[in-house]
N, CA, C and O of each residue as an XYZ file, in Angstrom:
348
protein
N     -66.898   -195.734    -39.173
C     -67.306   -194.607    -38.354
C     -68.408   -193.792    -39.018
O     -68.917   -192.851    -38.409
N     -68.785   -194.117    -40.227
C     -69.816   -193.341    -40.914
C     -71.222   -193.871    -40.677
O     -72.188   -193.211    -41.062
N     -71.371   -195.020    -40.068
C     -72.682   -195.591    -39.789
C     -73.231   -194.982    -38.497
O     -72.721   -195.277    -37.416
N     -74.263   -194.138    -38.592
C     -74.767   -193.430    -37.409
C     -75.158   -194.345    -36.247
O     -74.937   -194.003    -35.085
N     -75.731   -195.495    -36.556
C     -76.170   -196.389    -35.490
C     -75.015   -197.030    -34.740
O     -75.172   -197.451    -33.594
N     -73.872   -197.106    -35.372
C     -72.722   -197.746    -34.742
C     -71.742   -196.752    -34.134
O     -70.859   -197.150    -33.374
N     -71.877   -195.477    -34.449
C     -70.892   -194.496    -34.006
C     -70.708   -194.466    -32.498
O     -69.576   -194.537    -32.020
N     -71.787   -194.364    -31.740
C     -71.661   -194.250    -30.284
C     -70.941   -195.463    -29.708
O     -70.087   -195.322    -28.832
N     -71.281   -196.653    -30.196
C     -70.639   -197.870    -29.696
C     -69.164   -197.901    -30.064
O     -68.328   -198.239    -29.226
N     -68.830   -197.555    -31.299
C     -67.430   -197.532    -31.716
C     -66.626   -196.520    -30.902
O     -65.495   -196.796    -30.501
N     -67.204   -195.373    -30.665
C     -66.527   -194.339    -29.881
C     -66.272   -194.845    -28.463
O     -65.188   -194.640    -27.917
N     -67.258   -195.500    -27.869
C     -67.098   -196.036    -26.514
C     -65.986   -197.074    -26.456
O     -65.194   -197.082    -25.514
N     -65.922   -197.950    -27.458
C     -64.880   -198.980    -27.487
C     -63.504   -198.347    -27.613
O     -62.575   -198.739    -26.907
N     -63.367   -197.378    -28.498
C     -62.074   -196.699    -28.662
C     -61.679   -196.009    -27.362
O     -60.520   -196.079    -26.953
N     -62.629   -195.345    -26.710
C     -62.333   -194.693    -25.434
C     -61.946   -195.684    -24.360
O     -61.039   -195.425    -23.570
N     -62.628   -196.820    -24.323
C     -62.339   -197.828    -23.299
C     -60.931   -198.390    -23.443
O     -60.324   -198.799    -22.453
N     -60.408   -198.413    -24.660
C     -59.037   -198.866    -24.852
C     -58.045   -197.904    -24.206
O     -56.961   -198.307    -23.782
N     -58.428   -196.628    -24.137
C     -57.601   -195.631    -23.461
C     -56.284   -195.316    -24.148
O     -55.350   -194.824    -23.516
N     -56.211   -195.598    -25.434
C     -54.958   -195.389    -26.158
C     -55.001   -194.086    -26.950
O     -55.979   -193.785    -27.634
N     -53.937   -193.335    -26.841
C     -53.819   -192.070    -27.557
C     -53.990   -192.265    -29.069
O     -54.469   -191.368    -29.762
N     -53.601   -193.427    -29.571
C     -53.719   -193.722    -30.995
C     -55.177   -193.689    -31.465
O     -55.442   -193.474    -32.648
N     -56.110   -193.899    -30.554
C     -57.523   -193.869    -30.898
C     -58.023   -192.495    -31.293
O     -59.074   -192.374    -31.921
N     -57.282   -191.460    -30.932
C     -57.708   -190.097    -31.255
C     -57.765   -189.853    -32.760
O     -58.542   -189.017    -33.221
N     -56.958   -190.569    -33.524
C     -56.973   -190.432    -34.985
C     -58.358   -190.781    -35.528
O     -58.821   -190.169    -36.491
N     -59.013   -191.757    -34.918
C     -60.343   -192.183    -35.361
C     -61.433   -191.250    -34.843
O     -62.472   -191.086    -35.484
N     -61.196   -190.645    -33.689
C     -62.223   -189.818    -33.064
C     -62.212   -188.371    -33.539
O     -63.261   -187.729    -33.591
N     -61.049   -187.856    -33.883
C     -60.938   -186.444    -34.248
C     -61.905   -186.015    -35.354
O     -62.515   -184.954    -35.226
N     -62.075   -186.788    -36.433
C     -62.992   -186.330    -37.491
C     -64.435   -186.132    -37.013
O     -65.185   -185.364    -37.617
N     -64.821   -186.802    -35.955
C     -66.188   -186.670    -35.455
C     -66.436   -185.327    -34.774
O     -67.571   -184.854    -34.725
N     -65.384   -184.717    -34.252
C     -65.528   -183.471    -33.495
C     -66.156   -182.372    -34.348
O     -66.935   -181.562    -33.844
N     -65.827   -182.342    -35.611
C     -66.285   -181.264    -36.476
C     -67.582   -181.578    -37.217
O     -68.007   -180.813    -38.083
N     -68.202   -182.687    -36.881
C     -69.470   -183.067    -37.512
C     -70.637   -182.673    -36.623
O     -70.481   -182.436    -35.425
N     -71.787   -182.611    -37.228
C     -73.012   -182.430    -36.462
C     -73.363   -183.793    -35.875
O     -73.689   -184.726    -36.609
N     -73.297   -183.903    -34.558
C     -73.479   -185.188    -33.886
C     -74.810   -185.245    -33.160
O     -75.312   -184.234    -32.670
N     -75.375   -186.446    -33.098
C     -76.538   -186.581    -32.239
C     -76.042   -186.652    -30.788
O     -74.853   -186.846    -30.538
N     -76.950   -186.495    -29.861
C     -76.571   -186.392    -28.456
C     -75.847   -187.637    -27.953
O     -74.892   -187.518    -27.185
N     -76.279   -188.830    -28.368
C     -75.635   -190.057    -27.904
C     -74.179   -190.136    -28.341
O     -73.309   -190.510    -27.554
N     -73.917   -189.787    -29.577
C     -72.542   -189.836    -30.071
C     -71.702   -188.766    -29.382
O     -70.556   -189.029    -29.019
N     -72.242   -187.579    -29.198
C     -71.502   -186.512    -28.517
C     -71.178   -186.902    -27.075
O     -70.082   -186.628    -26.587
N     -72.128   -187.538    -26.398
C     -71.877   -188.015    -25.030
C     -70.760   -189.052    -25.013
O     -69.861   -188.994    -24.174
N     -70.823   -189.991    -25.939
C     -69.793   -191.028    -26.017
C     -68.435   -190.437    -26.347
O     -67.415   -190.861    -25.804
N     -68.425   -189.465    -27.230
C     -67.169   -188.830    -27.626
C     -66.528   -188.098    -26.450
O     -65.322   -188.211    -26.233
N     -67.318   -187.358    -25.701
C     -66.784   -186.668    -24.524
C     -66.205   -187.674    -23.537
O     -65.107   -187.478    -23.015
N     -66.940   -188.744    -23.286
C     -66.458   -189.778    -22.370
C     -65.175   -190.422    -22.860
O     -64.270   -190.685    -22.067
N     -65.087   -190.679    -24.158
C     -63.890   -191.298    -24.722
C     -62.676   -190.394    -24.552
O     -61.593   -190.869    -24.209
N     -62.848   -189.100    -24.788
C     -61.726   -188.170    -24.602
C     -61.266   -188.165    -23.142
O     -60.068   -188.100    -22.866
N     -62.204   -188.231    -22.225
C     -61.835   -188.292    -20.817
C     -61.085   -189.562    -20.475
O     -60.108   -189.527    -19.727
N     -61.538   -190.692    -21.020
C     -60.876   -191.971    -20.746
C     -59.481   -192.032    -21.344
O     -58.568   -192.597    -20.739
N     -59.309   -191.455    -22.529
C     -57.987   -191.460    -23.160
C     -57.067   -190.485    -22.436
O     -55.908   -190.802    -22.170
N     -57.571   -189.321    -22.123
C     -56.808   -188.328    -21.371
C     -55.605   -187.788    -22.128
O     -55.350   -188.153    -23.275
N     -54.879   -186.915    -21.459
C     -53.687   -186.315    -22.048
C     -54.013   -185.043    -22.802
O     -55.181   -184.741    -23.048
N     -52.992   -184.306    -23.166
C     -53.189   -183.000    -23.802
C     -53.909   -183.060    -25.148
O     -54.724   -182.187    -25.448
N     -53.624   -184.064    -25.954
C     -54.289   -184.139    -27.260
C     -55.788   -184.383    -27.105
O     -56.596   -183.765    -27.798
N     -56.151   -185.272    -26.206
C     -57.569   -185.549    -25.964
C     -58.261   -184.320    -25.377
O     -59.413   -184.042    -25.709
N     -57.569   -183.585    -24.509
C     -58.178   -182.401    -23.900
C     -58.369   -181.287    -24.939
O     -59.325   -180.516    -24.853
N     -57.472   -181.204    -25.906
C     -57.644   -180.241    -26.998
C     -58.887   -180.575    -27.814
O     -59.675   -179.691    -28.151
N     -59.055   -181.852    -28.127
C     -60.238   -182.281    -28.876
C     -61.505   -182.087    -28.054
O     -62.554   -181.742    -28.599
N     -61.414   -182.304    -26.761
C     -62.562   -182.098    -25.882
C     -62.977   -180.628    -25.881
O     -64.169   -180.317    -25.886
N     -62.006   -179.733    -25.876
C     -62.313   -178.296    -25.936
C     -62.987   -177.943    -27.259
O     -63.906   -177.125    -27.289
N     -62.538   -178.550    -28.344
C     -63.189   -178.319    -29.645
C     -64.624   -178.830    -29.637
O     -65.528   -178.180    -30.163
N     -64.825   -180.005    -29.033
C     -66.177   -180.565    -28.927
C     -67.065   -179.641    -28.109
O     -68.220   -179.403    -28.463
N     -66.526   -179.124    -27.020
C     -67.295   -178.217    -26.172
C     -67.719   -176.967    -26.947
O     -68.862   -176.523    -26.842
N     -66.797   -176.410    -27.718
C     -67.100   -175.204    -28.488
C     -68.141   -175.476    -29.573
O     -68.918   -174.587    -29.921
N     -68.161   -176.684    -30.101
C     -69.074   -177.026    -31.193
C     -70.440   -177.522    -30.710
O     -71.363   -177.676    -31.509
N     -70.566   -177.769    -29.410
C     -71.809   -178.329    -28.879
C     -72.790   -177.220    -28.528
O     -72.456   -176.313    -27.765
N     -73.992   -177.285    -29.077
C     -74.996   -176.260    -28.759
C     -75.289   -176.211    -27.253
O     -75.317   -177.250    -26.594
N     -75.507   -175.014    -26.714
C     -75.790   -174.871    -25.281
C     -77.014   -175.672    -24.829
O     -77.121   -176.025    -23.655
N     -77.921   -175.955    -25.737
C     -79.139   -176.687    -25.367
C     -78.871   -178.143    -25.008
O     -79.731   -178.793    -24.414
N     -77.699   -178.670    -25.353
C     -77.375   -180.061    -25.029
C     -76.694   -180.128    -23.662
O     -75.492   -180.372    -23.555
N     -77.496   -179.904    -22.628
C     -76.979   -179.849    -21.253
C     -76.241   -181.121    -20.848
O     -75.184   -181.049    -20.222
N     -76.785   -182.277    -21.198
C     -76.160   -183.536    -20.803
C     -74.767   -183.680    -21.398
O     -73.864   -184.210    -20.750
N     -74.590   -183.211    -22.621
C     -73.279   -183.289    -23.260
C     -72.300   -182.357    -22.546
O     -71.147   -182.725    -22.319
N     -72.749   -181.166    -22.195
C     -71.862   -180.235    -21.484
C     -71.495   -180.768    -20.098
O     -70.379   -180.555    -19.624
N     -72.420   -181.451    -19.460
C     -72.110   -182.072    -18.168
C     -71.068   -183.172    -18.345
O     -70.137   -183.278    -17.546
N     -71.217   -183.985    -19.378
C     -70.246   -185.052    -19.650
C     -68.887   -184.469    -20.002
O     -67.859   -185.026    -19.615
N     -68.865   -183.373    -20.720
C     -67.598   -182.708    -21.049
C     -66.896   -182.243    -19.778
O     -65.683   -182.403    -19.648
N     -67.642   -181.671    -18.844
C     -67.052   -181.218    -17.578
C     -66.447   -182.397    -16.808
O     -65.360   -182.282    -16.243
N     -67.145   -183.512    -16.790
C     -66.635   -184.713    -16.117
C     -65.384   -185.214    -16.833
O     -64.389   -185.557    -16.195
N     -65.445   -185.253    -18.157
C     -64.308   -185.742    -18.944
C     -63.068   -184.878    -18.743
O     -61.948   -185.388    -18.745
N     -63.261   -183.588    -18.570
C     -62.119   -182.700    -18.307
C     -61.422   -183.102    -17.018
O     -60.193   -183.151    -16.965
N     -62.182   -183.385    -16.000
C     -61.591   -183.784    -14.712
C     -60.913   -185.143    -14.820
O     -59.795   -185.314    -14.335
N     -61.562   -186.096    -15.440
C     -61.010   -187.433    -15.586
C     -59.764   -187.406    -16.469
O     -58.774   -188.074    -16.171
N     -59.815   -186.646    -17.537
C     -58.718   -186.592    -18.495
C     -57.468   -185.927    -17.972
O     -56.381   -186.140    -18.510
N     -57.603   -185.120    -16.928
C     -56.440   -184.441    -16.338
C     -55.605   -185.380    -15.473
O     -54.424   -185.126    -15.238
N     -56.210   -186.449    -15.005
C     -55.501   -187.363    -14.113
C     -54.341   -188.013    -14.835
O     -54.389   -188.253    -16.041
N     -53.311   -188.287    -14.082
C     -52.136   -188.970    -14.652
C     -52.521   -190.372    -15.081
O     -53.300   -191.049    -14.411
N     -51.979   -190.790    -16.182
C     -52.250   -192.122    -16.710
C     -51.079   -193.015    -16.416
O     -51.095   -194.192    -16.775
């Protein structure tokens, strides 16, 4: 997860699995300075995994994301809706 070029892809794969266990791998990224692609992937992954733990991490990501990253905030809003659905 420390290779910047692979982060977005790894995050997408973990999100696509949709398993709550994947949050252990994603949580450390929330508190890092992320490029826009990784932040977008992370928001999407939290939405795909869903549930209260993912929504908590999504809220942390939202708080840490600069307002200038409009696309990331839009993805976070979508992920909130998707993540609320019953799994």
